[in-house]
N, C-alpha and C positions, 0 to 999 in steps of 0.2 A: 595432451590434456587429460589430467588425472581425474578419475571418478572416485578416488578414495574419500570416504566421509570420516571426519573426526569422530572419536568416541563420544558417548553422552557426557563424559566428564570434561571434555574440551571446553575452553572458554568461548562464549559467543561474543563477537565484536560488533558493536553497532556501527553502521555506516558513519564515517567521520564527519565532524562538524568543522566549518571553516569560518574564520574571522574577518573575511573581506568586508569592507565597508560598503555594503550594497543597500539598495532601497526598494527592493521588489516587494509586493504585497499580494495577499490573497486575491485582491481584484484583478491583477494581471492573469492569474490562473483562471478566474471567473470569466474574464473577457476572451481569453484564448479558447476555452472549452465551451463557451455559450451556456455557462452554468446557471446564471440568473434567468436567462430566457428559458431554459429547460424547466426550471422550477415553476415559472409563471405559466408557460404553456401547457404543462401537465399537472399543475396544482400539486406538487410534491415538495417536501422538505425533509423527508425522513422521519416524520412523526410517527410515534408508535413503535419504532424499531430501535434496537440497540447495537452499538458497535463495541465489541470486546477488543481492547488494545493491549497486546502483550509487548511490554516495553519497559522503560525505566520508572514508570508510574505516571502520576499526574499532579499538577498544581491544583488540588481540589478546592482552593480558596479563590481561584480565578473567576472573574465575572463571566468569562466566556463559557463557563460550564454550570453556572448557577441553576440549581433545581433539576439537573439532569444527570447526576452521577447516581446510578440505581444501586450500585454496590462497589466494592473495591477489594482486591486481594493482593497479598504480598508473599512471594516465594523466595525472598532474599533475607539476609541477616540485617538489613538496614531497618531503620525505625524501630529498633529494639527487637526485630524479628516478629512484630505484631502482624499476624496474618490478615488483619483487617485494615491496615494502614499502608496504602500505596503511594504515600507522598513521594514526589519526584525530587531528588537532590541533584539530578544531572541536567534535565531540561529537554532531553531528546524526546521522551514520551509525551511531555506537555505540547511540544511543537507539533508532534504527530497527531495527537488528539485533537488539537485545535483545527488542524487542516480538515478533519473529518466533520466535527460538530459544533465548532465555536459559534457563539451567538451573543456577542457582547461587544467588546472592543474590536474583535475580528469576527468575520463571518465565514464559516467553513462550507464545505460542499453541501452537507446535509444538516443545516442548522436547527432542524426540529428533532433531530434524533437524540436518543439517550447514549451515554457512554458508560463503559464499565472498565476502569483501568486495572490491569493485572500486572504487577511488578515482577518481572522475571529477570530483569537486568538491574545490577546494583548501581549506586550513585557513581561508581567508577566506570560505568558503561559496559561491564562484562557480566557474564552469568554462566549458567550451565544448561545443557539441553534437557537434563533431568528436570530442572525447574520448568522449562518450556512444556515438557511432557505432562507434568503434574497440572499445569495451568490449563492445558488443552483438555485433560480429562475432566477438570472442574467445569469448564465451559460446556463440555458434553452433558455433564450431569445437571447443569443449571440452565441449560439453554432455554427451555420452556418457561422456567420461573421468571427470567428477566428479558424474555423475548429477544434473545441474542440472534441477530440475522446476518451479522458479518464479523469476521475476525481479521484483525490487522496485525501483521508481524513484520516490523521493520527491523529485521535482524538477520544475521547470517554467519557462516563459519569462515568465510574468507577464501574458500577453495573455488575451484572452477571445474564443474562437471558437465558432461554432455548427456548423461543417461542417469536414471534412477533404478536401473535393473538390479543393482546390488542392495536395494532398500526394500526388498519384499517383506522382510521381517522387522523393519524399522518401526519402533513404537510410535514416533511422531507421525509417520506416514499412515499408520493404522488409524490413528485418531483423526487425522484430516479426512481420510476415507470415510469414517463414521459420520463426520460432520457433513461431508458432502452428501451422504445419503439422507441426511436431515435437511438438506437443502440450505446449508450455511456455508458460503464460500469463505475460504481462508486465503487472504491476499498476502503475498510475501515478496519481499524485495529481491530483485535479481542479484544484487551485489554491487559493489563500488570498486571492484579490482580489475577492471579491463586492462588498464595500463600495467598494473602489477603483473598480470598473467600474459604480458607481452602481446596484447591484442588478439589473444586466442578466444574463439567463441566458447561460451559456456555460462553457467550460473552457479551461484553458491548454494550450498545446502542450508536450509530446507527449501529454498525456492525452486530447486530442480525437480521437486516432487511433481509428478504429472497431475495429481488431483487438486493441486492448489491453483490460484490465479497468480501467475508470476508477472512482476512489473519492473520495467526498465525506465530510465529517466531521459527526458528531453528538456531543453529550455523553452520558456514560454514567451520570451521577448529578447529584444537586443539589449543586453545588459553589459556589454564590453567584454573584457578578458578576464579569465580566472586562472589561478594556479592552485593546484590541490596538493595535499600532503602526501598522496601516493606517488606524486610526480607527474600526474596527468595535467595538461595545460590546454585551456581553450583560448586561442588567440583572439577570436571574436565570437559572438554568439548571435543566433537568429531563432525566431520561433519555430519549433518543431525539430530543431537540430539535436541530435543525440549528444548527450554529455559525454566527454572523453572518459569518464570514470565508470560509466554504466556498462555492467556485463550484459551480454546479449547472446542469444542462441536462436538462430534461424531454423525454420521448419525443414529446410532442405538438409540440415545436419541431423536433426531428430525431431520428427513431426510431433511426437507425443509429449516431449518435455521442452518445446520451443518456449521462448519468452512470449507470453500471451498478448501483452499490451504494454505500451509506453505511456507515460503521463509526465506532466510538469513536475520537476524535482529540484530545480536550481535557478536562482535562489529563492527561497520561500520564507516570507515573514509570517509568523503565526504566534500563538500564545507562548508566553515565556514562564519560567519556574518561579520568578521573584515577585511576590506580592499579588494583589488582585488585578493588577493591570500590566503584569509582566509581558515582555515581548522578546522574541528570538528570531534570528535569521539562520537558516540551515540549508545545506545542500545535500542530496543524495538520492538514491533509489528509496531510501527511507521516507522521503517526502513524496515521491511519486506514488508509493504504495497507499498512503491514506487518501490521496486524491481519487484513486481508483475505487477504494472501499466506500468513499462518499457517494460516487456515482452509481455503485451497486445498490446502495441504500435507496436512492431515488427511483431506480428501476424496480426494486422490490416492492416499494410502496405503490407504485402505479400498477404493477402486475397483480398485487393482492387486491387492490381496489377493484379491478376489472374481473378477476377470476375467482377471488376468494381464497387463493392459496399462493404460497411462495414459488417462485420460479425455480427450475432445475439449474444446477450450476453450468451444465453444458450449454443451456440456452443463454444464460447471462454472458458467458464468454463469446458465444456466437454473435449476440447482439451488440456487444461493445466493439467487436472487431468489424462486423458488417457496418456499423455506424461510425466506424473510426476513420482516421485520415492516414493515407499511405505516406510513408517517409522512406527515402532511400538513404541507406547508411553510406555516406561519402559524397553525396551530390553537393552539399553546401557546408559540410563540417570543416572547421578551420582549427585544427588542433594537432597534437603530437603523437596520435595513435593511428594504427592502420585500420582500414574500414573494409567491411565485408562486401560492399557493393550490393547488398541484398535489400529487399523491401520489407519493412516492418510496419506497424500500425500504432498510431497514437490515439488515445481516447478522445471523444467528443461527446459531451453530456447530451446535448440537444439531439444529435443524430443517433446516439445510442437509445435514447427514449423513443424516438420515432421508429427506429428499427424494431423496438419492442412492440409498439403500437401496431405497426404493419404485420408483424408475425401473429399477434393475437387476432387481428382482424381477418387474416387468412384462415386461421383455425376455426374461427366462428363461422365463416363461409362454408368451409369444408364440413362442419358439423350440420349445417342446414341442408346440404345437398343429400 
């Protein structure tokens, strides 16, 4: 399992999109993770907070984002190189953004939150780590101005690492560390190349960075069978089943760089790049990552209302794992990859918020003693 990381001029590949004629919708994620119940029970929807989405941009004309795009940035040559035009010509970023904050034709996980699209990937789906680094620096510099509370990065290098020990001086890692100190979680896809890497445990860079929140993908319903461009095949699917493409790293291999959480990532219908009412269906850890970012927004809103401050990243990860559902890799998977036999955790919105509530209640009792 190689831990070599591509240089900053290597292209970033977005997790692949698949054209299968499926009809899954965000409501399936909602029902699987108890999202609507969580929003109602805890009176949260992400209001007052902003998600920065580093991706292919955003369909800024879509009704799903009306009135909630606080700014936009472009670090590609697309759109005439206009730094203030993050228009999405690929569709990946729009799908991802919709999963987090859509509130129109579709309803995302945190439909009251704002969105700040940052185009680091071109309309051809590739980009550079230099652009990602510049974008993260901009987020750091403008975090307070736009109240950015979570960063979503559904991108990766395509490699398969088990450790980040060779990344001590990596510029992107240093920026993630700085954002972590400001209590801004950076959610990053684990990668879509489990089959490609011969079922070896690991994650792609930069998801392998220990200071981020790394996310793998599961199915949220019985959707039938799927064949993916990488060669991975799911013969059948069930709720909570790890997708055959999702990279994964159990804590028994490396506790500090494990895959933190799994979330629904296939198939997901969300906002599309074409017109005010565009729609798209995509599969990937790219889709699981914004699901997680959306749940973190809900927890942040609740925590801030109760305590007056944002939660620490370590606490956020503890709560989504403590409130998560255990899944065994290999107990019901029906695919063409080998399985670790290890227990991972998929996110549950209602239980994660309840874990937050219980932790805060315990702290308040301890303060009274």
